[in-house]
Residue, then its C-alpha position, 0 to 999 in steps of 0.5 A: m318740767r311739766k306744768r302743774k294741772y289744778y281741779l276746781s270742785l264746783t256746784d252747778t250754781e258756782y260753774h254756772l257763774v262762772i261761765q255767765c262772767l266769762l262771757d260778759l267779759r268776752n262780750a266786754l272786750i269785743a266791745q272794746g275792740k280787744y282780743t278775746d282769745g285767753v277767755d275763749e281758750v278758758i271757755i273752752k276748757l270748762t265746757k270740755 
């Protein structure tokens, strides 16, 4: 069974806001000493 693919249609402003929020979340996780693997994967997928 294949996984469904989802596509988001974002404006430039929305795209930059999503990336900034993910980076803020990543920095908060690093400050707490937690793993950032999940957030890193999402950032990579969004920037491709």
